[in-house]
C-alpha positions in Angstrom: 0.0 0.0 0.0 1.5 3.3 -1.0 1.4 6.5 1.0 -1.0 8.0 -1.4 -3.5 5.2 -0.7 -3.2 5.7 3.1 -3.7 9.4 3.0 -6.6 9.6 0.6 -10.0 9.4 2.4 -13.0 8.1 0.6 -15.9 10.5 0.7 -19.3 8.9 0.6 -21.6 10.0 -2.2 -23.9 12.8 -1.2 -27.6 12.1 -1.1 -29.7 14.2 -3.4 -32.7 15.7 -1.5 -36.0 14.9 -3.1 -37.6 17.8 -5.0 -40.0 19.8 -2.9 -43.6 18.9 -3.2 -45.7 21.3 -5.2 -47.5 23.8 -3.0 -51.2 23.2 -2.9 -53.4 26.2 -3.1 -55.2 26.9 0.2 -58.9 26.8 -0.1 -60.5 30.0 1.3 -61.9 29.4 4.7 -65.6 29.6 5.2 -65.1 32.5 7.7 -63.2 34.7 5.3 -65.8 34.3 2.5 -68.6 35.1 5.0 -66.7 38.2 6.2 -66.7 39.7 2.7 -70.4 40.4 3.0 -70.1 42.0 6.4 -69.5 45.6 5.1 -72.6 45.4 2.9 -74.6 44.1 5.9 -73.5 47.1 7.9 -74.2 49.5 5.1 -77.7 48.0 4.4 -79.6 50.3 6.9 -78.0 53.4 5.5 -78.6 52.4 1.9 -82.2 51.6 2.7 -82.7 55.0 4.2 -81.1 56.7 1.2 -83.3 54.7 -1.2 -86.4 55.8 0.7 -85.4 59.4 1.2 -83.8 60.1 -2.2 -85.0 57.2 -4.4 -88.7 57.7 -4.2 -88.6 61.5 -4.8 -86.3 61.0 -7.8 -88.6 58.3 -9.3 -91.7 60.6 -8.7 -89.8 63.5 -10.3 -89.2 61.4 -13.4 -92.8 60.2 -13.5 -94.2 63.7 -13.2 -92.0 65.1 -16.0 -93.7 62.8 -18.5 -97.2 63.5 -17.4 -99.7 66.3 -17.5 -100.0 67.3 -13.9 -101.6 70.5 -12.6 -104.0 71.5 -9.8 -106.8 69.4 -11.3 -104.6 66.3 -11.1 -103.3 67.3 -7.7 -106.8 67.5 -6.2 -108.0 64.3 -8.0 -110.5 66.0 -10.3 -108.7 64.7 -13.4 -106.3 61.7 -13.8 -102.7 62.3 -14.7 -102.2 61.5 -18.3 -98.9 60.6 -20.0 -97.8 63.2 -22.6 -94.4 61.7 -23.5 -91.7 64.3 -24.2 -94.1 67.3 -24.5 -93.0 68.9 -21.3 -89.4 68.7 -22.3 -90.2 70.0 -25.7 -92.0 73.1 -24.3 -89.2 73.7 -21.8 -86.4 73.4 -24.3 -88.2 75.5 -26.8 -88.7 78.4 -24.3 -86.2 81.2 -24.7 -86.7 82.1 -21.1 -85.4 78.7 -20.0 -82.2 79.1 -21.9 -81.7 82.6 -20.5 -82.1 81.1 -17.0 -79.6 78.3 -17.9 -77.0 80.9 -19.0 -77.6 83.0 -15.9 -77.2 80.0 -13.7 -74.0 78.8 -15.3 -72.4 82.3 -15.2 -73.6 82.7 -11.5 -72.2 79.3 -10.5 -68.9 79.9 -12.4 -68.4 83.3 -10.7 -69.1 81.8 -7.3 -66.7 78.8 -7.8 -63.9 81.0 -9.1 -64.1 83.6 -6.3 -64.5 80.8 -3.7 -61.5 78.8 -4.9 -59.2 81.9 -5.3 -60.2 83.4 -2.0 -59.9 80.1 -0.2 -56.5 79.4 -1.6 -55.2 82.8 -0.7 -56.5 82.6 2.9 -55.1 79.0 3.2 -51.6 80.1 2.0 -51.8 83.1 4.4 -52.6 80.9 7.4 -49.3 79.0 6.7 -47.3 82.2 7.4 -49.0 83.7 10.4 -48.4 83.0 14.1 -50.4 80.4 16.0 -52.8 82.7 17.8 -53.7 84.6 14.6 -54.3 81.2 12.9 -56.6 80.2 15.8 -58.6 83.4 15.6 -59.0 83.1 11.9 -60.1 79.5 12.2 -62.6 80.4 14.9 -64.1 83.1 12.6 -64.2 80.7 9.6 -66.0 78.0 11.6 -68.5 80.5 13.0 -69.3 81.8 9.6 -69.5 78.3 8.2 -71.9 77.2 11.0 -74.2 80.1 10.6 -77.6 79.1 9.2 -78.2 80.2 5.6 -81.4 82.1 6.6 -79.6 84.0 9.3 -76.7 84.9 7.0 -79.1 86.0 4.2 -81.0 88.2 6.7 -77.7 89.8 7.8 -76.7 90.5 4.2 -80.2 92.0 3.5 -79.5 94.5 6.3 -76.0 95.2 5.1 -77.2 96.1 1.6 -80.5 97.7 2.5 -81.2 100.9 0.4 -82.3 103.0 3.4 -80.6 101.5 6.5 -77.8 99.5 5.0 -74.4 100.0 6.7 -72.5 99.4 3.5 -74.2 102.4 1.7 -73.4 104.5 4.8 -69.7 103.5 4.8 -69.3 104.0 1.1 -70.9 107.5 1.3 -68.1 108.6 3.6 -65.6 108.2 0.8 -64.8 111.5 -1.0 -67.0 111.9 -4.1 -69.1 108.9 -3.4 -72.9 109.2 -2.7 -74.5 105.9 -2.0 -77.3 106.8 0.4 -80.5 105.3 -0.8 -78.8 103.2 -3.5 -80.8 100.1 -4.3 -78.5 97.2 -5.0 -81.4 95.1 -6.3 -82.7 97.5 -8.8 -80.9 95.6 -11.5 -80.2 91.9 -12.0 -76.4 92.0 -12.3 -75.9 94.1 -9.1 -78.4 92.0 -7.1 -76.9 88.7 -8.3 -73.4 90.1 -7.4 -74.6 90.6 -3.8 -76.1 87.1 -3.7 -72.8 85.8 -5.2 -70.9 87.5 -2.4 -73.2 85.8 0.1 -72.7 82.4 -1.4 -68.9 82.9 -1.5 -68.9 84.1 2.1 -70.6 80.9 3.2 -68.5 78.5 1.0 -65.0 79.9 1.7 -64.5 78.4 5.2 -64.9 74.8 4.0 -62.4 75.4 1.1 -59.9 77.1 3.5 -60.0 74.4 6.1 -59.7 71.6 3.5 -56.8 73.3 1.6 -55.0 74.1 4.9 -55.1 70.4 5.7 -53.7 69.6 2.3 -50.9 72.2 2.6 -49.6 70.3 5.6 -48.9 67.4 3.4 -46.6 69.4 1.0 -43.0 68.3 1.9 -40.8 71.2 3.0 -37.8 69.5 1.4 -39.4 69.9 -2.1 -40.1 73.6 -1.5 -36.6 74.2 -0.3 -35.1 72.3 -3.2 -37.2 74.5 -5.6 -35.9 77.7 -4.0 -32.3 76.5 -4.2 -32.9 75.9 -7.9 -33.9 79.6 -8.3 -37.7 79.3 -8.2 -39.6 82.2 -6.6 -42.8 82.1 -4.6 -44.9 81.7 -7.7 -42.6 79.0 -9.1 -42.7 77.0 -5.8 -46.5 77.3 -5.8 -46.9 76.3 -9.4 -44.5 73.4 -9.7 -44.5 72.0 -6.2 -47.6 73.0 -4.2 -50.2 73.0 -6.9 -49.5 69.5 -8.3 -49.7 68.0 -4.8 -53.0 69.8 -4.1 -54.5 68.9 -7.5 -56.8 66.1 -6.3 -58.1 68.3 -3.4 -58.6 71.2 -5.8 -60.5 69.0 -8.3 -62.7 67.7 -5.5 -63.5 71.1 -4.1 -64.2 72.6 -7.5 -66.6 69.9 -8.4 -68.4 70.1 -5.1 -68.6 73.9 -5.4 -70.1 73.7 -8.9 -72.8 71.2 -7.6 -73.6 73.4 -4.6 -73.6 76.7 -6.5 -75.7 75.3 -9.3 -78.3 74.3 -6.6 -78.4 77.7 -4.8 -82.0 78.3 -3.7 -82.6 79.8 -0.2 -80.2 82.7 -0.8 -82.1 84.0 -3.8 -85.5 83.1 -2.4 -85.1 84.8 0.9 -83.2 87.8 -0.5 -86.1 88.5 -2.9 -88.7 88.0 -0.2 -90.0 84.8 -1.7 -90.8 86.3 -5.1 -87.6 86.4 -7.3 -88.0 88.7 -10.3 -87.3 87.3 -13.8 -83.7 88.7 -13.9 -83.0 86.9 -10.6 -84.2 83.5 -11.6 -81.9 80.6 -11.5 -82.7 77.0 -12.4 -83.8 76.1 -8.9 -86.0 79.1 -8.4 -87.3 78.9 -11.9 -88.3 75.2 -11.4 -90.0 76.2 -8.1 -92.0 79.0 -9.7 -93.2 76.8 -12.5 -94.3 74.1 -10.1 -95.8 76.1 -7.2 -96.5 79.6 -8.5 -97.8 78.7 -12.0 -99.1 75.4 -10.6 -97.6 73.4 -13.6 -96.0 70.6 -11.6 -95.1 68.7 -14.7 -93.0 71.4 -16.3 -91.4 72.2 -12.9 -90.4 68.5 -12.7 -89.0 68.6 -16.2 -86.9 71.6 -15.4 -85.7 70.0 -12.2 -84.8 66.8 -14.1 -82.9 68.7 -16.7 -81.0 70.3 -13.8 -80.1 66.9 -12.4 -78.9 65.7 -15.8 -76.7 68.8 -16.0 -75.2 68.2 -12.6 -74.6 64.5 -13.5 -72.5 65.8 -16.4 -70.4 67.8 -13.9 -70.0 64.6 -11.8 -68.9 62.6 -14.8 -66.2 65.2 -15.6 -65.1 65.0 -11.9 -64.9 61.2 -12.0 -62.9 61.3 -15.2 -60.4 63.8 -13.7 -60.0 61.7 -10.5 -59.4 58.5 -12.6 -56.7 60.4 -14.6 -55.1 61.5 -11.4 -55.2 57.9 -10.1 -53.5 56.6 -13.2 -50.7 59.2 -13.0 -50.1 58.4 -9.3 
């Protein structure tokens, strides 16, 4: 036996481990599948209430818009008869209706623009003031937001009163200005401007509070980096702050359009329950057709057209939100 034979150790062959068994898919447990229906079970009472409160009036509105329904049908003297699209044909062929539509769109657009601009400016200002000033401003915003619409409208009626309004008295103290006895509601544009100011005053607090919460989510590092790159205040706002706030701005703008298109009590109370033709918006115009002229069918048709118009706004909102979700 050589030395090589004595020093060489024989290594036993390694055993190959068997291949792992294929993993079998776990069957969903019965408890997990039953838990998927729990949210719907919890939402069922709320959905039922919404169906009763909103569903029935909407169905009744659609039904009335396709019928002939006046006082005779209301009191049961005559049965309601189906007239097809006659009510919509009369409404859409009326030049007064289109004038009201244009007035409503212009009024709502003005309210939304002023609300969003004022809300953004105040929200940005609150980021640069001391804590106690911010607290006082937030208290004032919440107080104005929580004021009932009827109370706020009454206050504005007193402020802009032709004989005893404090605004006319204050403006008359300016040199060369004589506003004593000036009637702000003598013309439609001036009167609607006052009502627009009332709507903006009531809508700004919600916008400011929401945008202030959104501004807290803007990273300070991005703003500082933009300043180091030479961007000014407008550049930082345009390229850093605005893109981050875009989902919130889209949501607030859409909600403001829906709310401002549906303005009713401000116009109704400000004009003492009888809005003149140059103050008519879609909501008050539908009300007058239904309860003043006693043509409930045409009033329902106008209301249904308003709902369809607002659904178009909601569709645009949903499309914008889906685009934002795809980009993110």
